[in-house]
Backbone as CSV, one residue per row, in Angstrom:
resi,resn,N_x,N_y,N_z,CA_x,CA_y,CA_z,C_x,C_y,C_z
1,UNK,-16.280,-16.077,4.229,-15.169,-15.420,3.536,-14.222,-16.463,2.986
2,UNK,-13.822,-16.330,1.740,-12.879,-17.265,1.149,-11.465,-16.741,1.286
3,UNK,-10.520,-17.581,0.935,-9.126,-17.155,0.985,-8.841,-16.074,-0.053
4,UNK,-9.615,-16.023,-1.121,-9.300,-15.127,-2.219,-10.017,-13.791,-2.141
5,UNK,-11.159,-13.761,-1.516,-11.930,-12.523,-1.476,-13.015,-12.654,-0.435
6,UNK,-13.798,-11.605,-0.296,-14.965,-11.653,0.563,-16.170,-11.979,-0.307
7,UNK,-16.972,-12.910,0.120,-18.198,-13.237,-0.579,-19.348,-12.631,0.202
8,UNK,-20.047,-11.671,-0.375,-21.129,-10.972,0.305,-22.448,-11.309,-0.381
9,UNK,-23.210,-12.181,0.210,-24.516,-12.513,-0.338,-25.549,-11.582,0.297
10,UNK,-25.451,-10.301,-0.050,-26.276,-9.260,0.571,-26.701,-8.266,-0.492
11,UNK,-27.412,-7.236,-0.039,-27.843,-6.177,-0.954,-26.664,-5.431,-1.562
12,UNK,-25.477,-5.558,-0.992,-24.302,-4.910,-1.573,-24.065,-5.376,-2.999
13,UNK,-24.477,-6.590,-3.299,-24.257,-7.116,-4.633,-25.006,-6.316,-5.693
14,UNK,-26.002,-5.536,-5.287,-26.782,-4.747,-6.232,-26.193,-3.354,-6.440
15,UNK,-25.178,-2.984,-5.681,-24.589,-1.668,-5.801,-23.431,-1.700,-6.801
16,UNK,-23.170,-0.579,-7.489,-22.024,-0.539,-8.404,-20.739,-0.848,-7.652
17,UNK,-19.935,-1.720,-8.207,-18.706,-2.121,-7.526,-17.561,-2.171,-8.527
18,UNK,-16.393,-1.729,-8.083,-15.165,-1.878,-8.870,-14.212,-2.724,-8.055
19,UNK,-13.772,-3.809,-8.633,-12.895,-4.740,-7.919,-11.461,-4.535,-8.378
20,UNK,-10.620,-4.104,-7.442,-9.209,-3.957,-7.732,-8.468,-5.233,-7.401
21,UNK,-7.151,-5.126,-7.358,-6.348,-6.298,-7.030,-6.620,-6.778,-5.610
22,UNK,-6.883,-5.839,-4.720,-7.087,-6.171,-3.306,-8.442,-5.699,-2.808
23,UNK,-8.887,-4.507,-3.233,-10.080,-3.900,-2.659,-11.294,-3.980,-3.570
24,UNK,-12.450,-4.101,-2.937,-13.727,-3.962,-3.613,-14.305,-2.607,-3.215
25,UNK,-14.618,-1.769,-4.202,-15.077,-0.406,-3.964,-16.537,-0.298,-4.359
26,UNK,-17.409,-0.102,-3.368,-18.840,0.012,-3.614,-19.234,1.486,-3.656
27,UNK,-19.929,1.862,-4.730,-20.314,3.257,-4.947,-21.620,3.550,-4.224
28,UNK,-21.558,4.427,-3.214,-22.739,4.785,-2.430,-23.204,6.207,-2.728
29,UNK,-22.889,6.704,-3.904,-23.258,8.074,-4.248,-22.104,9.017,-4.044
30,UNK,-22.158,9.846,-2.985,-21.040,10.757,-2.711,-20.024,10.130,-1.757
31,UNK,-20.218,8.855,-1.439,-19.291,8.119,-0.593,-18.966,6.769,-1.236
32,UNK,-17.869,6.168,-0.764,-17.483,4.828,-1.210,-17.324,3.927,-0.004
33,UNK,-17.678,2.675,-0.157,-17.376,1.657,0.844,-16.206,0.845,0.315
34,UNK,-15.057,0.966,0.975,-13.844,0.254,0.579,-13.702,-0.995,1.434
35,UNK,-13.742,-2.146,0.799,-13.612,-3.415,1.506,-12.295,-4.055,1.114
36,UNK,-11.396,-4.213,2.064,-10.095,-4.833,1.807,-10.222,-6.344,1.953
37,UNK,-10.059,-7.048,0.858,-10.176,-8.498,0.863,-8.853,-9.119,1.284
38,UNK,-8.812,-10.431,1.269,-7.578,-11.161,1.582,-6.819,-11.550,0.327
39,UNK,-7.225,-10.987,-0.813,-6.476,-11.241,-2.042,-5.076,-10.658,-1.915
40,UNK,-4.147,-11.263,-2.624,-2.788,-10.722,-2.662,-2.265,-10.847,-4.081
41,UNK,-1.568,-9.822,-4.515,-1.010,-9.825,-5.861,0.508,-9.776,-5.786
42,UNK,1.128,-10.294,-6.823,2.587,-10.243,-6.943,2.939,-10.327,-8.419
43,UNK,3.894,-9.521,-8.825,4.333,-9.502,-10.219,3.152,-9.290,-11.164
44,UNK,2.231,-8.404,-10.736,1.091,-7.958,-11.534,-0.041,-8.972,-11.638
45,UNK,0.021,-10.054,-10.868,-1.026,-11.070,-10.946,-1.655,-11.288,-9.569
46,UNK,-2.980,-11.424,-9.550,-3.653,-11.818,-8.325,-3.442,-13.311,-8.134
47,UNK,-2.890,-13.683,-6.994,-2.566,-15.083,-6.758,-3.820,-15.870,-6.402
48,UNK,-3.854,-17.164,-6.706,-5.054,-17.956,-6.434,-5.266,-18.264,-4.958
49,UNK,-4.264,-17.985,-4.143,-4.350,-18.227,-2.712,-4.235,-16.901,-1.975
50,UNK,-5.188,-16.620,-1.099,-5.137,-15.385,-0.327,-4.407,-15.571,0.994
51,UNK,-4.239,-14.458,1.707,-3.592,-14.459,3.019,-4.667,-14.112,4.052
52,UNK,-5.092,-15.067,4.892,-6.181,-14.813,5.842,-5.921,-13.583,6.712
53,UNK,-6.929,-12.736,6.824,-6.921,-11.538,7.676,-6.042,-10.419,7.144
54,UNK,-5.465,-10.596,5.973,-4.643,-9.534,5.398,-5.434,-8.237,5.229
55,UNK,-6.688,-8.342,4.762,-7.507,-7.156,4.574,-7.762,-6.407,5.860
56,UNK,-7.882,-7.127,6.958,-8.084,-6.485,8.254,-6.843,-5.703,8.667
57,UNK,-5.669,-6.248,8.380,-4.431,-5.535,8.694,-4.355,-4.234,7.889
58,UNK,-4.631,-4.308,6.587,-4.523,-3.120,5.741,-5.481,-2.024,6.200
59,UNK,-6.721,-2.411,6.507,-7.723,-1.424,6.925,-7.377,-0.807,8.264
60,UNK,-7.061,-1.636,9.244,-6.843,-1.116,10.593,-5.512,-0.377,10.721
61,UNK,-4.512,-0.775,9.941,-3.254,-0.034,9.977,-3.412,1.309,9.261
62,UNK,-4.146,1.331,8.155,-4.421,2.607,7.490,-5.169,3.547,8.421
63,UNK,-6.172,3.015,9.123,-6.934,3.835,10.070,-6.021,4.405,11.148
64,UNK,-5.088,3.592,11.637,-4.131,4.056,12.644,-3.320,5.236,12.100
65,UNK,-2.805,5.096,10.880,-1.957,6.141,10.318,-2.751,7.399,9.974
66,UNK,-3.974,7.231,9.439,-4.788,8.410,9.155,-4.953,9.251,10.417
67,UNK,-5.160,8.578,11.538,-5.324,9.291,12.804,-4.003,9.875,13.293
68,UNK,-2.929,9.100,13.213,-1.643,9.520,13.771,-1.000,10.648,12.970
69,UNK,-1.150,10.627,11.656,-0.470,11.600,10.812,-1.188,12.948,10.758
70,UNK,-2.493,12.938,11.046,-3.286,14.173,11.036,-3.229,14.883,9.685
71,UNK,-3.124,14.099,8.629,-3.136,14.667,7.280,-4.567,14.625,6.753
72,UNK,-5.054,15.694,6.117,-6.401,15.640,5.542,-6.575,14.402,4.674
73,UNK,-7.627,13.635,4.920,-7.798,12.352,4.242,-9.268,12.056,4.005
74,UNK,-9.521,10.936,3.350,-10.886,10.612,2.915,-11.667,9.752,3.904
75,UNK,-11.062,9.314,5.001,-11.722,8.376,5.909,-12.861,9.047,6.676
76,UNK,-14.034,8.418,6.636,-15.173,8.844,7.440,-15.280,7.979,8.690
77,UNK,-15.322,6.673,8.513,-15.379,5.764,9.659,-14.999,4.351,9.236
78,UNK,-14.492,3.591,10.191,-14.292,2.152,10.008,-15.294,1.363,10.835
79,UNK,-16.167,2.048,11.536,-17.177,1.409,12.372,-18.392,1.073,11.506
80,UNK,-18.566,-0.212,11.223,-19.644,-0.635,10.329,-20.999,-0.211,10.866
81,UNK,-21.156,-0.179,12.190,-22.439,0.198,12.798,-22.815,1.648,12.490
82,UNK,-21.820,2.471,12.123,-22.079,3.884,11.837,-22.197,4.172,10.339
83,UNK,-22.167,3.131,9.519,-22.153,3.335,8.066,-23.541,3.464,7.454
84,UNK,-24.589,3.237,8.242,-25.964,3.373,7.774,-26.228,2.553,6.514
85,UNK,-25.769,1.313,6.546,-26.015,0.406,5.432,-27.432,-0.143,5.525
86,UNK,-28.013,-0.578,4.407,-29.370,-1.144,4.449,-29.446,-2.325,5.421
87,UNK,-30.594,-2.500,6.032,-30.772,-3.569,7.025,-30.591,-4.949,6.415
88,UNK,-30.730,-5.047,5.090,-30.576,-6.339,4.420,-29.119,-6.764,4.289
89,UNK,-28.193,-5.850,4.570,-26.774,-6.160,4.406,-26.263,-6.935,5.609
90,UNK,-25.628,-8.061,5.351,-24.951,-8.824,6.403,-23.616,-8.136,6.670
91,UNK,-23.516,-7.440,7.784,-22.320,-6.642,8.059,-21.164,-7.447,8.647
92,UNK,-21.419,-8.668,9.071,-20.363,-9.444,9.725,-19.110,-9.579,8.843
93,UNK,-19.249,-9.890,7.535,-18.037,-10.000,6.716,-17.293,-8.682,6.534
94,UNK,-17.964,-7.561,6.828,-17.346,-6.249,6.655,-16.538,-5.809,7.861
95,UNK,-16.787,-6.410,9.003,-16.170,-5.965,10.247,-14.641,-6.008,10.168
96,UNK,-14.025,-4.914,10.566,-12.569,-4.865,10.690,-11.816,-4.666,9.394
97,UNK,-12.529,-4.685,8.246,-11.826,-4.600,6.967,-12.475,-3.600,6.016
98,UNK,-13.312,-2.714,6.537,-14.049,-1.790,5.677,-13.865,-0.345,6.116
99,UNK,-13.804,0.526,5.143,-13.735,1.958,5.404,-14.804,2.660,4.591
100,UNK,-15.590,3.481,5.244,-16.482,4.389,4.544,-15.688,5.666,4.291
101,UNK,-15.598,6.070,3.021,-14.720,7.186,2.675,-15.447,8.185,1.776
102,UNK,-14.910,9.397,1.749,-15.408,10.420,0.841,-14.999,10.072,-0.587
103,UNK,-15.877,10.356,-1.519,-15.545,10.153,-2.922,-14.748,11.363,-3.418
104,UNK,-13.682,11.116,-4.134,-12.832,12.198,-4.642,-12.553,12.003,-6.128
105,UNK,-12.028,13.048,-6.739,-11.434,12.924,-8.066,-9.992,12.472,-7.868
106,UNK,-9.703,11.255,-8.258,-8.402,10.655,-7.962,-7.317,11.253,-8.849
107,UNK,-6.214,11.647,-8.235,-5.048,12.107,-8.987,-4.398,10.876,-9.626
108,UNK,-4.217,10.847,-10.949,-3.790,9.622,-11.637,-2.290,9.364,-11.573
109,UNK,-1.704,9.567,-10.410,-0.271,9.353,-10.227,-0.029,8.719,-8.864
110,UNK,0.825,7.691,-8.831,1.292,7.135,-7.558,2.440,8.005,-7.053
111,UNK,2.340,8.467,-5.816,3.376,9.323,-5.239,4.318,8.457,-4.403
112,UNK,5.395,8.026,-5.030,6.335,7.103,-4.409,7.465,7.888,-3.742
113,UNK,7.790,7.505,-2.515,8.909,8.105,-1.787,9.861,6.989,-1.396
114,UNK,11.138,7.185,-1.686,12.174,6.192,-1.375,13.167,6.800,-0.400
115,UNK,13.329,6.141,0.742,14.299,6.593,1.724,15.547,5.751,1.752
116,UNK,15.460,4.554,1.144,16.574,3.607,1.093,16.671,3.063,-0.324
117,UNK,17.842,2.633,-0.711,18.065,2.154,-2.069,17.907,0.641,-2.103
118,UNK,16.773,0.194,-2.645,16.451,-1.231,-2.643,15.486,-1.512,-3.795
119,UNK,15.274,-2.762,-4.107,14.297,-3.145,-5.118,14.647,-2.629,-6.498
120,UNK,13.633,-2.149,-7.222,13.860,-1.661,-8.583,14.771,-0.435,-8.594
121,UNK,14.717,0.366,-7.517,15.592,1.527,-7.427,17.052,1.134,-7.369
122,UNK,17.349,0.077,-6.618,18.721,-0.427,-6.511,19.197,-0.958,-7.862
123,UNK,18.342,-1.667,-8.580,18.716,-2.203,-9.894,18.999,-1.072,-10.873
124,UNK,18.160,-0.051,-10.850,18.367,1.071,-11.760,19.642,1.829,-11.405
125,UNK,19.875,2.000,-10.119,21.088,2.710,-9.682,22.349,1.975,-10.131
126,UNK,22.338,0.662,-10.044,23.499,-0.111,-10.482,23.797,0.108,-11.960
127,UNK,22.741,0.312,-12.748,22.918,0.467,-14.189,23.247,1.895,-14.594
128,UNK,22.722,2.888,-13.825,22.824,4.270,-14.312,23.246,5.299,-13.271
129,UNK,23.459,4.877,-12.018,23.757,5.803,-10.911,22.633,6.807,-10.694
130,UNK,21.427,6.429,-11.113,20.277,7.296,-10.926,19.051,6.444,-10.639
131,UNK,18.003,7.092,-10.115,16.722,6.435,-9.892,15.637,7.341,-10.450
132,UNK,14.923,6.853,-11.446,13.838,7.622,-12.068,14.312,8.999,-12.518
133,UNK,15.510,9.033,-13.066,16.052,10.281,-13.581,16.714,11.159,-12.552
134,UNK,16.713,10.753,-11.283,17.359,11.528,-10.219,18.779,11.009,-10.027
135,UNK,19.762,11.837,-10.306,21.159,11.437,-10.148,21.500,11.301,-8.666
136,UNK,22.171,10.195,-8.323,22.570,9.942,-6.944,24.090,9.826,-6.854
137,UNK,24.655,10.071,-5.676,26.107,9.949,-5.523,26.578,8.533,-5.837
138,UNK,27.817,8.417,-6.280,28.390,7.094,-6.532,28.713,6.422,-5.200
139,UNK,28.759,5.089,-5.227,29.197,4.343,-4.062,28.128,3.995,-3.056
140,UNK,26.858,4.211,-3.376,25.794,3.825,-2.461,25.610,2.311,-2.515
141,UNK,25.485,1.687,-1.358,25.352,0.230,-1.281,23.884,-0.178,-1.265
142,UNK,23.641,-1.449,-1.530,22.283,-1.984,-1.463,21.691,-1.756,-0.075
143,UNK,20.456,-1.304,-0.030,19.700,-1.079,1.207,20.227,0.089,2.033
144,UNK,21.133,0.877,1.484,21.664,2.016,2.230,20.649,3.147,2.274
145,UNK,20.613,3.851,3.393,19.730,5.003,3.508,20.268,6.140,2.656
146,UNK,19.384,6.815,1.942,19.771,7.966,1.141,19.944,9.183,2.037
147,UNK,20.766,10.123,1.594,20.977,11.337,2.388,19.663,12.059,2.633
148,UNK,18.808,12.088,1.634,17.463,12.638,1.740,16.524,11.740,0.951
149,UNK,15.299,11.545,1.424,14.346,10.755,0.643,14.119,11.391,-0.729
150,UNK,13.831,10.562,-1.720,13.577,11.064,-3.064,12.140,10.738,-3.476
151,UNK,11.587,11.580,-4.336,10.212,11.441,-4.813,10.260,10.925,-6.243
152,UNK,9.667,9.745,-6.474,9.734,9.113,-7.792,8.337,8.683,-8.220
153,UNK,7.581,9.555,-8.868,6.192,9.244,-9.208,6.076,8.112,-10.222
154,UNK,4.873,7.537,-10.268,4.593,6.454,-11.209,3.154,6.576,-11.684
155,UNK,2.887,6.027,-12.842,1.510,5.981,-13.320,0.729,4.975,-12.504
156,UNK,-0.586,5.224,-12.351,-1.465,4.302,-11.660,-2.000,3.284,-12.651
157,UNK,-2.065,2.008,-12.223,-2.602,0.960,-13.092,-3.476,0.023,-12.271
158,UNK,-4.755,-0.086,-12.657,-5.635,-1.044,-11.992,-5.229,-2.468,-12.341
159,UNK,-4.743,-2.640,-13.557,-4.236,-3.929,-13.992,-2.864,-3.708,-14.602
160,UNK,-2.008,-4.718,-14.492,-0.671,-4.565,-15.030,0.225,-3.788,-14.090
161,UNK,1.327,-3.301,-14.630,2.394,-2.753,-13.809,2.394,-1.230,-13.847
162,UNK,2.524,-0.598,-12.661,2.736,0.842,-12.623,4.077,1.149,-13.282
163,UNK,4.155,2.267,-13.996,5.393,2.637,-14.677,5.939,3.934,-14.098
164,UNK,7.227,3.930,-13.780,7.864,5.134,-13.268,7.840,6.230,-14.328
165,UNK,7.615,7.451,-13.860,7.670,8.614,-14.745,8.543,9.668,-14.090
166,UNK,9.013,10.610,-14.891,9.809,11.700,-14.339,8.887,12.713,-13.661
167,UNK,9.480,13.557,-12.837,8.674,14.601,-12.195,8.113,15.552,-13.249
168,UNK,8.870,15.803,-14.312,8.375,16.673,-15.373,7.164,16.061,-16.058
169,UNK,7.174,14.740,-16.239,6.006,14.069,-16.814,4.799,14.197,-15.881
170,UNK,5.043,14.133,-14.585,3.956,14.327,-13.631,3.401,15.740,-13.742
171,UNK,4.282,16.714,-13.890,3.839,18.101,-14.046,2.956,18.246,-15.281
172,UNK,3.346,17.579,-16.356,2.556,17.631,-17.588,1.192,16.984,-17.387
173,UNK,1.165,15.915,-16.596,-0.071,15.154,-16.390,-1.053,15.868,-15.478
174,UNK,-0.579,16.417,-14.361,-1.499,16.962,-13.356,-1.336,18.456,-13.123
175,UNK,-0.338,19.066,-13.733,-0.076,20.485,-13.527,1.069,20.701,-12.551
176,UNK,1.851,21.730,-12.789,3.050,21.970,-11.993,2.723,22.255,-10.533
177,UNK,1.706,23.071,-10.276,1.370,23.417,-8.896,0.942,22.176,-8.109
178,UNK,0.093,21.353,-8.712,-0.349,20.128,-8.033,0.830,19.188,-7.816
179,UNK,1.674,19.025,-8.824,2.827,18.128,-8.705,3.754,18.586,-7.581
180,UNK,4.023,19.882,-7.509,4.895,20.397,-6.447,4.277,20.177,-5.074
181,UNK,2.976,20.446,-4.948,2.321,20.261,-3.656,2.365,18.795,-3.226
182,UNK,2.070,17.876,-4.148,2.036,16.455,-3.779,3.434,15.922,-3.487
183,UNK,4.439,16.435,-4.177,5.810,16.019,-3.867,6.179,16.427,-2.446
184,UNK,5.919,17.688,-2.089,6.308,18.156,-0.762,5.498,17.480,0.337
185,UNK,4.199,17.296,0.105,3.375,16.668,1.138,3.711,15.182,1.282
186,UNK,3.985,14.512,0.175,4.343,13.089,0.241,5.670,12.895,0.972
187,UNK,6.647,13.721,0.675,7.931,13.640,1.375,7.743,13.924,2.863
188,UNK,6.895,14.892,3.191,6.662,15.220,4.590,5.985,14.095,5.347
189,UNK,4.978,13.472,4.735,4.295,12.348,5.387,5.251,11.192,5.589
190,UNK,6.061,10.918,4.562,7.033,9.827,4.708,7.973,10.092,5.883
191,UNK,8.494,11.294,5.975,9.433,11.597,7.061,8.775,11.435,8.434
192,UNK,7.536,11.925,8.561,6.840,11.810,9.846,6.528,10.351,10.170
193,UNK,6.033,9.622,9.176,5.727,8.215,9.396,6.956,7.398,9.716
194,UNK,8.057,7.663,9.002,9.294,6.921,9.239,9.835,7.194,10.640
195,UNK,9.706,8.432,11.096,10.160,8.769,12.446,9.325,8.044,13.503
196,UNK,8.013,8.002,13.311,7.146,7.288,14.258,7.448,5.800,14.256
197,UNK,7.605,5.219,13.061,7.861,3.786,12.961,9.211,3.418,13.581
198,UNK,10.203,4.305,13.424,11.530,4.027,13.973,11.479,3.875,15.491
199,UNK,10.590,4.607,16.136,10.439,4.494,17.583,9.879,3.125,17.975
200,UNK,9.282,2.431,17.003,8.742,1.085,17.212,9.667,0.002,16.667
201,UNK,10.856,0.398,16.235,11.811,-0.588,15.740,11.600,-0.997,14.305
202,UNK,10.877,-0.171,13.531,10.592,-0.468,12.139,11.204,0.603,11.233
203,UNK,11.895,0.175,10.190,12.364,1.069,9.141,11.350,1.033,8.001
204,UNK,10.877,2.199,7.573,10.059,2.272,6.369,10.998,2.652,5.229
205,UNK,11.345,1.663,4.421,12.346,1.879,3.372,11.796,2.717,2.229
206,UNK,10.578,2.438,1.839,9.924,3.225,0.795,8.424,3.026,0.909
207,UNK,7.672,3.842,0.209,6.214,3.751,0.278,5.607,4.465,-0.901
208,UNK,4.294,4.315,-1.075,3.589,5.080,-2.096,2.292,5.609,-1.500
209,UNK,1.927,6.812,-1.933,0.701,7.447,-1.488,-0.195,7.713,-2.692
210,UNK,-1.498,7.732,-2.412,-2.460,8.135,-3.427,-3.235,9.345,-2.914
211,UNK,-3.617,10.206,-3.851,-4.274,11.457,-3.496,-5.531,11.649,-4.328
212,UNK,-6.486,12.360,-3.759,-7.692,12.720,-4.468,-8.044,14.170,-4.185
213,UNK,-8.934,14.704,-4.989,-9.318,16.106,-4.858,-10.810,16.216,-4.550
214,UNK,-11.142,17.026,-3.556,-12.518,17.448,-3.304,-12.538,18.959,-3.416
215,UNK,-13.242,19.467,-4.412,-13.213,20.905,-4.723,-11.766,21.308,-4.995
216,UNK,-11.206,22.201,-4.197,-9.826,22.647,-4.439,-8.827,22.016,-3.471
217,UNK,-9.281,21.055,-2.658,-8.402,20.477,-1.645,-7.902,19.096,-2.063
218,UNK,-6.600,18.879,-1.929,-5.992,17.571,-2.175,-5.902,16.831,-0.847
219,UNK,-6.437,15.606,-0.815,-6.437,14.829,0.421,-5.886,13.433,0.170
220,UNK,-5.372,12.845,1.223,-4.795,11.507,1.172,-5.919,10.479,1.076
221,UNK,-5.772,9.496,0.163,-6.814,8.494,-0.030,-6.222,7.093,-0.059
222,UNK,-7.105,6.109,-0.212,-6.757,4.701,-0.344,-6.155,4.196,0.960
223,UNK,-4.973,3.589,0.918,-4.316,3.100,2.126,-3.073,3.935,2.379
224,UNK,-2.527,3.824,3.576,-1.334,4.615,3.888,-0.421,3.824,4.815
225,UNK,0.849,3.717,4.412,1.910,3.084,5.201,1.493,1.692,5.705
226,UNK,1.067,0.856,4.779,0.721,-0.531,5.083,1.769,-1.472,4.476
227,UNK,1.732,-2.762,4.828,2.671,-3.715,4.212,2.461,-3.894,2.716
228,UNK,1.310,-3.491,2.181,1.107,-3.578,0.737,1.632,-2.357,0.003
229,UNK,1.634,-1.202,0.671,2.064,0.029,0.007,3.478,0.441,0.382
230,UNK,4.099,-0.279,1.311,5.393,0.131,1.868,6.304,-1.072,2.051
231,UNK,7.570,-0.758,2.248,8.556,-1.793,2.566,8.993,-1.577,4.011
232,UNK,8.644,-2.526,4.888,8.958,-2.443,6.314,10.101,-3.391,6.655
233,UNK,11.124,-2.871,7.339,12.244,-3.703,7.781,12.385,-3.645,9.300
234,UNK,12.711,-4.775,9.945,13.009,-4.737,11.383,14.361,-4.072,11.609
235,UNK,14.383,-3.048,12.436,15.600,-2.276,12.646,16.739,-3.132,13.204
236,UNK,16.395,-4.104,14.047,17.449,-4.901,14.684,18.066,-5.926,13.739
237,UNK,17.489,-6.128,12.547,18.055,-7.069,11.586,18.563,-6.373,10.327
238,UNK,18.521,-5.048,10.324,18.925,-4.283,9.148,20.441,-4.229,9.016
239,UNK,20.931,-4.507,7.808,22.349,-4.420,7.500,22.522,-3.782,6.129
240,UNK,23.396,-2.782,6.028,23.707,-2.199,4.723,24.437,-3.236,3.886
241,UNK,24.076,-3.329,2.615,24.734,-4.257,1.711,23.992,-5.556,1.502
242,UNK,22.862,-5.718,2.169,22.082,-6.943,2.032,20.605,-6.591,1.976
243,UNK,19.824,-7.459,1.353,18.378,-7.268,1.288,17.786,-7.683,2.625
244,UNK,17.322,-6.750,3.450,16.874,-7.104,4.806,15.595,-7.942,4.777
245,UNK,15.338,-8.714,5.832,14.033,-9.361,5.966,12.961,-8.291,6.094
246,UNK,11.749,-8.631,5.725,10.720,-7.594,5.704,9.408,-8.096,6.267
247,UNK,8.555,-7.131,6.651,7.227,-7.441,7.163,6.162,-7.174,6.110
248,UNK,6.549,-7.126,4.861,5.595,-6.890,3.789,5.552,-8.118,2.882
249,UNK,5.030,-7.971,1.667,4.886,-9.150,0.818,6.150,-9.508,0.038
250,UNK,7.276,-8.881,0.396,8.532,-9.259,-0.245,8.867,-10.720,0.030
251,UNK,8.500,-11.224,1.210,8.714,-12.630,1.529,8.032,-13.519,0.493
252,UNK,6.806,-13.155,0.131,6.068,-13.927,-0.864,6.700,-13.788,-2.248
253,UNK,7.134,-12.587,-2.595,7.820,-12.396,-3.880,9.078,-13.250,-3.959
254,UNK,9.821,-13.286,-2.850,11.046,-14.091,-2.834,10.730,-15.566,-3.043
255,UNK,9.636,-16.033,-2.444,9.231,-17.430,-2.654,8.914,-17.669,-4.126
256,UNK,8.145,-16.766,-4.733,7.775,-16.936,-6.140,9.005,-16.886,-7.043
257,UNK,9.984,-16.064,-6.671,11.223,-15.998,-7.446,11.997,-17.310,-7.395
258,UNK,11.775,-18.092,-6.346,12.495,-19.365,-6.205,11.897,-20.467,-7.091
259,UNK,10.729,-20.208,-7.670,10.065,-21.187,-8.529,10.487,-20.998,-9.989
260,UNK,10.034,-21.896,-10.827,10.274,-21.764,-12.258,9.125,-21.048,-12.966
261,UNK,8.303,-20.357,-12.199,7.161,-19.643,-12.760,7.665,-18.481,-13.630
262,UNK,7.252,-18.398,-14.892,7.752,-17.351,-15.801,7.037,-16.011,-15.657
263,UNK,6.264,-15.835,-14.587,5.518,-14.591,-14.330,4.430,-14.356,-15.374
264,UNK,3.892,-15.430,-15.895,2.768,-15.378,-16.811,1.635,-16.209,-16.222
265,UNK,0.373,-15.962,-16.648,-0.731,-16.736,-16.086,-0.667,-18.198,-16.538
266,UNK,-1.153,-19.099,-15.680,-1.749,-18.812,-14.377,-0.685,-18.736,-13.281
267,UNK,-0.870,-17.855,-12.290,0.067,-17.834,-11.164,-0.098,-19.099,-10.324
268,UNK,0.961,-19.529,-9.656,0.907,-20.782,-8.905,0.181,-20.630,-7.574
269,UNK,-0.421,-21.703,-7.060,-0.971,-21.671,-5.703,0.156,-21.538,-4.693
270,UNK,-0.181,-21.012,-3.524,0.825,-20.790,-2.486,0.675,-21.859,-1.411
271,UNK,1.749,-22.552,-1.052,1.664,-23.590,-0.020,1.244,-23.022,1.331
272,UNK,0.668,-23.877,2.151,0.151,-23.458,3.446,1.224,-22.823,4.320
273,UNK,2.426,-23.371,4.308,3.465,-22.814,5.174,3.881,-21.411,4.748
274,UNK,3.863,-21.127,3.450,4.184,-19.786,2.960,3.044,-18.824,3.297
275,UNK,1.807,-19.302,3.187,0.647,-18.493,3.561,0.747,-18.075,5.032
276,UNK,1.040,-19.046,5.900,1.086,-18.759,7.335,2.241,-17.821,7.682
277,UNK,3.378,-18.019,7.036,4.510,-17.129,7.313,4.227,-15.712,6.803
278,UNK,3.553,-15.612,5.667,3.178,-14.289,5.150,2.191,-13.619,6.099
279,UNK,1.200,-14.376,6.558,0.220,-13.835,7.493,0.908,-13.328,8.755
280,UNK,1.852,-14.095,9.263,2.549,-13.706,10.485,3.291,-12.390,10.305
281,UNK,3.840,-12.150,9.123,4.547,-10.903,8.872,3.593,-9.703,8.858
282,UNK,2.423,-9.878,8.271,1.430,-8.795,8.288,1.007,-8.490,9.726
283,UNK,0.741,-9.536,10.494,0.343,-9.340,11.885,1.445,-8.649,12.683
284,UNK,2.691,-9.051,12.452,3.800,-8.483,13.217,4.001,-7.009,12.866
285,UNK,3.823,-6.662,11.592,3.921,-5.255,11.203,2.893,-4.429,11.952
286,UNK,1.672,-4.923,12.010,0.615,-4.194,12.713,0.939,-4.070,14.197
287,UNK,1.350,-5.162,14.815,1.611,-5.163,16.252,2.749,-4.208,16.605
288,UNK,3.826,-4.256,15.837,4.979,-3.416,16.160,4.668,-1.934,15.980
289,UNK,4.000,-1.601,14.889,3.760,-0.188,14.597,2.717,0.410,15.533
290,UNK,1.639,-0.308,15.784,0.554,0.252,16.607,0.723,-0.021,18.084
291,UNK,1.507,-1.051,18.430,1.663,-1.420,19.830,0.480,-2.187,20.379
292,UNK,-0.382,-2.703,19.488,-1.539,-3.463,19.951,-1.801,-4.638,19.017
293,UNK,-2.637,-5.551,19.460,-2.993,-6.712,18.667,-4.151,-6.365,17.727
294,UNK,-4.209,-7.078,16.608,-5.281,-6.862,15.641,-6.635,-7.247,16.256
295,UNK,-7.651,-6.440,15.977,-8.984,-6.722,16.524,-10.018,-6.704,15.416
296,UNK,-11.256,-7.079,15.759,-12.369,-6.963,14.830,-12.446,-8.098,13.830
């Protein structure tokens, strides 16, 4: 395995594959094999340096949440021995970072939920007192918890930047009934997940969910409440009015912001000390939320 991705010199190379920013998706017919690599992206670019074991954190934390939340989802198994892969496949590189999932018709909208005012939401609020067209009370401070979480959908992009859209635009895209259902279910999952994480000393400031359809049922897909899809803050270091330290890739973004990189290709390599500190944050997020050490 390289720092940038998983190299599989196996029969998997003959199967249809779609490579995203982080995941390699192998088409197995009515199922998909999702392999979370150690690639990491920032500011819409895949960086030339990966974060060791990051893919294992994303897979195993998603598996934890799929089980804990009890929300209908696409996960079949994370046990490679139960995936019935061809005998020619070297399964060792897949261990701990792979999910066999149901294939769905993907809803083409990111379902973003914000419980705290930070990041792009904070910047927009400063300019307009609103976030994605949702008017908010005046006087909210940076990183302050909102009275109620807000739902701010975005377009999905395999490459480039997701773009925020209004809820009405989402209704036009996927239909009003589907949009209403996904808004309510996304808000509900966020509230349940945030409550569970708070018991572990973690604030989930915001997150995004992806959904797919099998027949008439909408189910949760991709990853859920991970350091790549969410903003995790340590509760004991949280302060209103300041950008809290985080257990997600914000640390890496902050490092890149400190450079003279104009956010155009090629992205810069990441020094070893930044790689190790980023890795430690992913591991700590997993340990705190699940109460156990990473395995596999």
